[in-house]
N, C-alpha and C positions, 0 to 999 in steps of 0.2 A: 720864059719860062722861068720856074721854080726849082730850085736844085738844094732838098733835103741835105743837110749835113748832118753825118755824124760823126760823134766823136770813142774813140774803140780804145782800150789799153790792156796790151799786154803784160805783166810781171816778172821780175827773174823765176824763170823754172816756166814760163807758160809760153807755148806756141803756137797758141790759135790763129794767130793770119801771119804764120814767118811763110808759106808759103806765096802769098800772096805778094807781101815785102819783097821776097825774095823776086818772083815777075814783076814788079816794077820796078828792083834795084837793076834788072839783068835788061827789061826794057831798054829805059834812061842810058846803060856801061855801052846799050851798042848803038845808041841812035848819036852818046854826047863820046862815048870813051871814059866816061868816068865810071866811077865808084866799080873798080874792079878786086872784086873777089872770091874767093875759091867758094863752093857749093859747103864743106863741112866748115870752114873759118865764120863765114856770116854763119848762118845755121849756129854754131857753138857760141859766139859773141853776142846773138840777139837771144839767146837760151837765159843769158848769166845777166844781163840787161833790162832795165822798165822801154817798153815802147809805148809811147804815144802812134795811134792811126787815124787818118780824116780818111772818112769815105761820103763820094757827092754818089747817093740814089746807090746805094753799095757797090760802089764800082773805088779801090783805092784809088786816093789822087795822092796822097802826103804821111808820110811816114818820120818819125825820129828815135834811134835808140841810144839809152844816157844809161852808163854805168853810177853805181852807190856817190861814186869821189865826183860826180857834173863831168863828168868827160862823154861827148856828143860821139858814139859810134859810128852812126849811120845818118843821115838827114838828105831822105829825097824827098823833091815833087815832081808832081807827073808835068811835064812839057805842055800839057795843054793846060796845066790848072795853074803854072803858075804869073805871081804878079797877081795877083786875088785874098795876098796875106797867109798863106797858110806856115811856110819856113820861119814867116815870124815870130805867128804865135806859136808855132810850137818850140822856138826857141823861151820865148815871153812866158811859155806855162813849166821849163826846165826848169828854167831860172825861179818859179816858185817853191822850188828846192832846195834849192843851188847854192850858195853864195859869189861858188867861182864858178863856171862852163869852161870847158877847154874843148878843145878839136885840134885836129889835122886836115890839113886842106893843100895839094899839088900845088906848085910854087908856076905851074902853067894853067890850073886852074881861076883863071878870072871871074868868070862868076860870080865862082863861092866864093874867091875871099871878096870880094865885091857887095857880098852880098852880108859877109862878115861885119864888115868894116863897116857898111850901112848901119850893123846894130851896135856897135859900138866894141868887136876884138881889136887883139889888137893884136899882131904878130911881136910873139914872144924870142921867136927865134928859127933857124932856118937848120933840117937836119937833110946831108945827102945824100942819096942813098935809101931815103925812107921805106918807103917803097919795096915791093917784090921784084917790080921787075927793074927795080933801080931809081926810079923817078924819086927825087925830092920832093921835100913838105915846108911849108911851116906848122908851126905849131900857137894857135892862136889862142889866146885869153882874154875874154871878160871879165872882168870883177865885178864887187861894189862898191867903186871907189869913185864915180859916179851915178851911184842911186841907177843899177839895175835892175830892179822892182821895180822903182817908179817908172823908168823910163819903159822897159819893156809889156809894162801891163796895161800902155796905150793902146798893144794892138792886141787885147783878152778883149780890150773894151770894141773894138770892130765889128 
């Protein structure tokens, strides 16, 4: 079966794909209990960020929203599309435009932590009560010290 992959982008101020991104995020939230945000917060943050989106035959399978300073606000890959390199490619594309990338991840989200650490992110600090539900987070950072662009460029060649 041949799959058509299309890359789309919403720049700051654009919301062409915000509804589809919200739907994917909510599906992941219902299934896994992660990515919990209120709709207003999500939409406002999305609007202020640049968002890269990957579609398979017009179905959104992954997206990442990043602020101008390289902070990843949202990174989501549909469960059925995981293991195909979409998350890695999103982070690699973000790295092309930023010398440092940062994000938060729940201390209890072992899947996300493993993913970020696989890419070379390091835990900078723990923040107790970071999330609205009082959940704890790690602040993760990926800098240029290990050649971020060179390392992640391998994912873009796949």
